[in-house]
C-alpha angles and dihedrals in degrees: 000000000000126000098274094044088054090046093052093047092053093042094049090059092046094049088062086061091043090252136113140190102286117251094239128139089236090069100102129157088269091053091051088052090052091051090050089053089052088055098045097038106023121189105220091204089063098038097251118246094338091055091049092053090047091055092046093053101043096038107131093227092051094047090051090048092050093053095045101038104025113024100036095050091045104089096204089061095054097095092049105044092102090059092046092048091052094044092050091053089050089051091054095051092047097253091140097162094059095042093051098042090048094054102044094077091041090069093060093041090055093047090050089053090050092048091051093047093051097039091113093051102039123055112225121206090204109106094184098065147325097289138055119156094215102041103033103114097216095124092052089050093049092050092049092051091046092050088058090066107098103152099064112038094174092055089046090055090045092056091042089060091051091050092052092052093045092050092047095049097045099041102032107028124012099049101035115139120248096261092050094052105045099127145014130027093322088063091054096055105042129130096210095049091046099048100034102033102022083230130175099022096112101077113069095208093051090047091050091050092048090054088054090049096048094048090045091051091051089048091053093049091051091048092052093046094050092045089067090066110054096192094047091048094049094046091054096042115031096025098040102132096194094159090068097032105109095194092051092049094047091052092045094051093046091049094044094048093050094044090053093046092048089065087071130060100290127164089262093054089047090054090047096050097037101042115005096048099036092137089062093057094222093155132041125213089251091057090047091052091053089051091051089055091046092051091048089054091049091049092051091048091053091048092052091051091051094043093242 
């Protein structure tokens, strides 16, 4: 099979999980081949292909790169970078509920910004305002612009794949009404159920997967936006000097440090085991009492350092 046949085989499997091959510069032909191997010969200890995509998306280096070289240059993200910054930090410390619930409304806010920005170029059939998730012709516009690319066929195919995923997620998953998303994976990742019912935040694995999906969707939107401006895209892809970028490196080190610490018994993991996963009985009252004593000691130590 050639590159795009491999790509489609991997992506077809991922789409069933509401995922896709991430739109990152590191995704070369070799990387696609590695992902295909994860699909055909999965290692259960590493979660197979799904686990590989999870690690690609939530990787501290990648999340720092996305903020610095995708979200910040993307004008429609500017008003929401504080929320994304905070949500990314929550992701790194394992506060999955806050990171996911913070980002769900960001998707619509960004799309509204995009709809407003392109209102003079894209005809909307919605007579009640500038934005309607089902009738806004953004996908048609993106395909038309992409079809105009004749000098780089590989890049054209690359963007075409991102458009397909974006269209699928927005029209057939994320904004489904309640009665169309009553079961299965489309119920798990649904804007209406999340915002109106606070649904699907009980199971830690589902919540982890939904964080992967929401960050991936934001990554795709940024990739598509930047692709419309060739110079902007090139400057933030091929000329991204991240080794000397102090903001990128500060984010990366903060994310990496917290991701490494969260593997241990942090306050967030204590909250998770003691209160958020009570039905699993991860922690006995005796263990909780020992933690109370430990926290009291830590509090007293901090007070003594501050002279309180």
